C-alpha positions in Angstrom: 6.3 162.1 54.3 8.1 158.9 55.4 5.2 156.8 53.8 5.9 158.5 50.4 9.7 157.9 50.7 9.5 154.2 50.9 7.7 153.6 47.5 10.1 156.2 46.0 13.0 154.2 47.2 11.7 151.0 46.0 11.1 152.4 42.4 14.6 153.8 42.4 16.1 150.6 43.4 14.3 148.6 40.7 15.2 151.1 38.0 18.8 150.8 38.9 18.7 147.0 38.9 16.8 147.1 35.5 19.4 149.5 33.9 22.4 147.3 35.0 20.7 144.1 33.9 19.8 145.6 30.5 23.4 146.7 30.0 24.8 143.4 30.7 22.3 141.5 28.4 23.0 143.9 25.4 22.5 141.9 22.2 25.7 142.4 20.2 23.8 141.4 16.9 21.1 144.2 17.4 23.6 146.8 18.7 25.7 146.5 15.5 22.9 146.4 13.0 21.2 149.4 14.7 24.3 151.4 13.9 24.1 150.9 10.1 23.3 154.1 8.3 24.5 153.2 4.8 23.5 150.3 2.6 25.6 149.1 -0.4 24.6 146.2 -2.7 26.5 144.6 -5.4 24.7 143.7 -8.6 26.1 142.7 -12.0 29.6 144.2 -11.3 28.1 147.4 -9.9 27.9 148.8 -6.4 24.6 150.4 -5.6 23.9 152.9 -2.8 20.4 151.8 -1.8 19.7 155.1 0.0 20.2 157.2 -3.2 19.9 154.6 -6.0 23.3 155.8 -7.4 25.6 153.1 -8.7 29.3 152.8 -9.5 31.0 150.2 -11.9 33.5 147.9 -10.1 36.7 147.2 -11.7 36.9 143.9 -9.9 35.6 142.2 -6.8 38.6 143.0 -4.6 38.2 144.8 -1.3 39.9 148.0 -2.4 37.8 148.2 -5.5 34.5 147.8 -3.6 35.5 150.2 -0.8 36.7 152.8 -3.3 33.3 152.7 -5.1 31.5 153.0 -1.8 33.6 156.1 -0.8 32.8 157.7 -4.2 29.0 157.0 -3.6 28.8 158.1 0.0 31.1 161.2 0.0 30.0 162.5 -3.4 29.0 166.1 -3.1 29.2 165.8 0.8 31.5 167.8 3.0 30.5 165.8 6.0 33.6 164.1 7.4 31.7 161.9 9.9 32.3 158.2 10.0 29.6 156.2 8.3 28.5 152.7 9.4 27.8 150.5 6.4 26.1 147.2 5.6 27.5 145.4 2.4 25.2 143.1 0.6 27.3 140.6 -1.4 26.1 138.0 -3.9 25.7 134.3 -3.1 29.1 133.2 -4.6 30.8 134.9 -1.6 29.2 132.5 0.8 29.2 128.7 1.5 26.1 126.9 2.7 26.2 123.7 4.7 23.3 121.6 5.9 23.7 120.2 9.4 21.6 118.0 11.7 21.7 119.1 15.4 18.1 118.9 16.6 17.1 119.8 20.1 20.4 121.9 20.5 19.6 125.3 22.0 19.9 128.2 19.7 22.4 129.9 22.0 24.8 126.9 21.8 24.6 126.3 18.1 27.4 128.7 17.1 29.9 127.0 19.3 28.7 123.5 18.2 29.1 124.4 14.5 32.5 126.1 15.0 33.7 123.0 16.7 32.5 120.9 13.7 33.8 123.2 10.9 36.6 120.9 10.0 34.1 118.1 9.4 31.7 120.2 7.5 34.3 121.6 5.2 37.6 119.6 5.7 39.2 121.0 2.5 38.8 124.7 3.2 42.3 126.2 3.9 41.4 129.4 5.9 39.3 130.5 8.8 35.6 131.0 8.5 32.9 133.1 10.3 29.4 131.8 10.7 25.8 133.1 10.4 22.8 130.9 11.3 19.2 131.1 12.5 19.0 127.8 14.2 15.5 126.1 14.7 16.0 123.4 17.3 12.6 121.8 16.3 13.8 120.8 12.8 15.9 117.9 12.0 18.0 119.8 9.4 19.2 123.5 9.4 21.4 125.5 7.0 24.3 127.5 8.1 26.2 130.2 6.0 30.0 130.7 6.1 32.2 133.6 4.9 36.0 133.7 4.8 37.2 135.6 7.8 40.3 137.0 6.0 37.8 138.4 3.3 35.8 140.1 5.9 38.8 141.8 7.5 40.2 143.0 4.1 36.9 144.6 3.4 36.7 146.2 6.8 40.3 147.6 6.4 39.5 148.9 2.8 36.3 150.6 4.0 38.2 152.1 7.0 40.5 153.9 4.5 37.4 155.6 3.1 36.3 156.7 6.5 33.5 154.1 6.6 33.1 151.5 9.2 31.9 148.2 7.6 29.6 147.0 10.4 28.0 144.1 8.7 28.3 141.8 5.6 25.1 140.3 4.5 24.1 137.8 1.8 22.3 139.8 -0.8 19.2 137.5 -0.9 18.8 137.9 2.8 17.6 141.5 2.4 14.6 140.0 0.5 13.5 138.4 3.8 12.4 141.9 5.0 9.8 142.2 2.3 6.3 143.1 3.8 3.9 140.2 4.5 6.7 137.6 4.1 5.8 136.1 7.5 2.2 136.9 7.3 1.3 133.3 7.4 3.2 131.3 10.1 5.3 128.4 8.9 4.8 129.4 5.3 7.9 128.7 3.1 8.7 131.7 0.7 11.2 131.0 -2.1 13.3 133.5 -4.0 15.0 133.0 -7.4 17.9 135.5 -7.8 19.1 135.7 -11.4 22.1 137.9 -12.4 25.2 137.7 -14.6 27.0 135.6 -12.1 24.5 132.8 -12.0 21.2 131.6 -10.3 20.4 131.2 -6.6 17.3 129.4 -5.3 16.8 130.4 -1.6 13.8 129.6 0.5 13.0 130.9 4.0 10.5 129.8 6.8 10.0 132.0 9.8 13.3 133.8 8.9 15.2 130.5 8.8 16.8 129.1 5.6 15.4 125.9 4.4 17.0 125.9 1.0 20.2 127.4 -0.6 20.8 126.2 -4.1 23.0 128.0 -6.5 25.0 127.7 -9.7 27.4 130.0 -11.4 27.3 131.3 -15.0 30.2 129.0 -16.1 28.4 125.8 -15.0 25.2 127.1 -16.6 26.7 126.7 -20.0 26.6 122.9 -19.6 23.0 122.2 -20.5 23.0 118.7 -19.0 24.4 119.9 -15.7 22.0 122.9 -15.7 19.1 120.6 -16.2 20.1 118.3 -13.4 20.6 121.3 -11.1 17.2 122.7 -11.9 15.6 119.4 -11.1 17.1 119.5 -7.5 16.0 123.2 -7.1 12.4 122.2 -6.1 10.6 125.6 -7.2 7.6 126.5 -5.2 4.3 128.2 -6.2 4.9 131.3 -4.2 8.4 132.1 -5.6 9.6 135.6 -5.9 11.8 136.4 -8.9 14.7 138.8 -8.6 16.3 139.7 -11.9 16.9 143.5 -11.8 18.6 145.9 -9.3 15.3 147.8 -9.0 13.9 145.0 -6.8 16.1 146.0 -3.9 14.9 149.6 -3.8 11.4 148.6 -2.6 12.5 146.9 0.6 12.1 148.6 3.9 15.4 148.3 5.8 14.2 149.8 9.1 14.0 146.4 10.7 17.5 145.4 9.6 18.1 144.0 13.1 15.6 141.2 12.4 18.0 139.6 10.0 19.9 136.7 11.5 22.1 135.7 8.4 24.6 138.6 9.0 28.4 138.5 9.3 30.3 140.9 11.5 34.1 141.6 10.9 36.1 141.0 14.0 37.3 144.6 14.0 33.6 145.9 14.0 33.0 143.7 17.1 36.1 145.1 18.8 34.9 148.6 18.2 31.6 147.8 19.7 33.3 146.3 22.8 35.4 149.4 23.2 32.3 151.6 23.1 30.7 149.2 25.6 33.6 149.7 28.0 33.2 153.5 27.8 29.5 153.1 28.4 30.1 150.7 31.2 32.6 153.2 32.9 29.9 155.9 32.7 27.3 153.5 34.1 29.7 152.5 36.9 30.0 156.2 38.1 26.2 156.5 38.1 25.9 153.1 39.9 28.5 154.3 42.4 26.6 157.5 43.2 23.4 155.7 43.5 25.0 153.0 45.7 26.3 155.7 48.0 22.8 157.1 48.3 21.4 153.6 49.0 24.0 153.0 51.7 22.6 155.8 53.7 19.0 154.8 53.5 19.2 152.0 56.1 19.7 154.5 58.8 16.4 156.2 57.8 14.5 153.0 57.4 15.8 151.0 60.4 12.8 151.7 62.6 10.4 150.6 59.9 12.3 147.5 59.1 12.5 146.4 62.8 8.8 146.7 63.3 8.0 144.9 60.0 10.5 142.0 60.5 9.5 141.5 64.1 5.9 141.0 63.1 7.0 138.6 60.3 9.2 136.6 62.7 6.2 136.1 65.0 4.0 135.0 62.0 6.6 132.6 60.7 7.1 131.2 64.1 3.4 130.3 64.4 3.4 128.9 60.8 6.5 126.8 61.5 4.9 124.9 64.2 2.0 123.9 62.0 4.4 122.9 59.1 6.4 120.7 61.6 3.2 118.9 62.6 2.3 118.4 59.0 5.8 117.1 58.1 5.6 114.5 60.9 2.3 113.4 59.6 3.7 113.0 56.0 6.7 111.2 57.3 4.7 108.8 59.2 2.4 108.1 56.2 5.4 107.5 54.0 6.9 105.0 56.5 3.6 103.1 56.8 3.0 102.9 53.0 6.4 102.6 51.6 6.1 98.8 51.7 3.3 99.1 49.1 4.4 102.2 47.2 8.0 101.0 46.5 7.0 97.5 45.5 8.5 96.8 42.1 5.9 96.8 39.4 6.5 95.4 36.0 5.2 97.1 32.8 3.3 93.9 31.7 2.1 95.5 28.4 5.6 96.5 27.4 6.7 92.9 28.0 3.8 91.5 25.9 4.4 93.9 23.1 8.2 93.0 23.1 7.4 89.3 22.9 4.9 89.9 20.2 7.6 91.7 18.2 10.4 89.2 18.5 8.5 85.8 18.3 8.2 84.6 14.7 4.8 84.3 13.0 5.1 80.4 12.8 5.2 80.3 16.7 2.8 81.4 19.4 2.4 81.8 23.2 -0.3 79.8 25.0 0.4 80.8 28.5 2.0 83.9 30.2 2.7 84.6 33.8 4.6 87.2 35.6 5.4 87.3 39.3 8.1 89.3 41.2 10.0 90.2 38.0 10.0 86.5 36.8 8.2 85.8 33.5 7.1 82.2 32.6 5.7 81.5 29.1 4.7 78.4 27.3 3.6 77.8 23.7 4.3 76.0 20.4 7.0 76.5 17.9 8.7 74.5 15.1 12.0 75.7 16.7 11.8 76.4 20.5 15.6 76.9 20.6 15.3 79.9 18.3 12.6 81.4 20.7 15.0 81.0 23.6 17.9 82.7 21.7 15.7 85.6 20.6 14.6 86.2 24.3 18.2 85.9 25.5 19.4 88.7 23.1 16.9 91.3 24.4 18.4 93.9 26.7 15.3 94.0 28.9 15.4 90.3 29.7 18.1 88.0 31.4 18.6 84.5 32.6 16.4 83.0 29.9 16.1 79.2 30.1 13.8 76.3 29.4 11.7 75.4 32.4 10.5 72.1 31.0 11.5 69.7 28.3 10.3 70.5 24.8 7.9 67.9 23.5 5.7 67.2 20.5 2.1 66.6 21.3 -0.1 64.1 19.4 -1.8 65.6 16.4 0.5 68.7 16.3 3.5 69.5 14.2 5.0 72.1 16.5 6.9 71.5 19.7 5.5 72.6 23.1 7.9 74.6 25.1 8.2 76.5 28.4 10.7 79.3 29.0 11.5 81.4 32.2 13.4 84.7 32.1 13.8 87.7 34.4 13.1 91.4 33.9 16.1 93.7 34.4 13.9 96.5 35.6 12.8 94.6 38.6 15.1 94.4 41.6 13.3 92.2 44.1 16.5 91.6 46.2 17.0 95.3 46.8 13.3 95.6 47.9 13.5 92.5 50.2 16.8 93.8 51.7 15.2 97.3 52.4 11.9 96.2 53.8 12.5 92.6 55.1 16.2 92.7 56.2 17.7 89.4 57.5 19.5 90.1 60.9 
């Protein structure tokens, strides 16, 4: 019976640790999107309930008008008073796109880095902004989307008055990124052209990351010259998907909404999630406390087993330690004997030759090259040896460059013969001499 208890105890211990770890590492992005049960999309001054296909004409684009239309669509004919969690898909004119260059910055750090640079990216914007980005650290350039924070909070408050929690605000075109087979070919760029009464948007995505965001409003489209110039910059692709009717959005499977990265969450929605997390954490703490009390009692049962096991391990380690100590002495002795040769400064001869080949003019050349203990001696011919000396002196890798002989013109040659000596910064012979050949 005791043999069966030990495996059971270990399984229980790992399950508890895994549960605690999973709770701590909860992805806020996924948790919020998984709660969405209602989807509203704005198209040509209409709010569409994507679940039913019903629409409601908007008086204007104010938060109250949008929320009121959502309330009409979601509560129409329903006596259910539960709180709905909605995602609102807004047209591109609500968002600002900026291109930034932060290669090799880790994805988990990009939000902080861009928020710190927001004044440089959009110095003229008067209000606060919230950010959505899917950073690819392997690319030189990425695109970030921004939304006015005050706009998001006004929308949240207006929806709350309709007994709807506005969980997420998403660029309308991002919903198209969930089309089937969009990522069937890795690293393939898919482009979408979205055309409605408000204007045109060209958006391109590669592996769920934006690589193009190019829009124009209907007012600017009336200027034919400006429209032509704008279209020249749009760079349309062969595999472009055209979106010009509201029926397009009905065909998209929204069951994998949590895969979208270009999503904005109102601060109030975040706070609600944190409050629910605290309740969940309190319940978990009670469970963990009960389990901890149980685990605290188990050492008394397992003491005899542990004592025997650790006693045997101690004897095994003691025997192995003796062998390790012997091997360590051997390694230390080897390092002491061969350090003189291993630590001898070695110059990268090919790098020096390539550097000289780069900086010396084509009308000059090197006849002789010698390197010893970090000291390089060269001789050759040039119409202007002083220029050669100056070029070598200006290199960060070289120092103490000087002529080691008088320049002279040899019979039958137009160029002057020169000799130059210089030292390599990477070679420290003095430190090597002082370590291995100290002077008492």
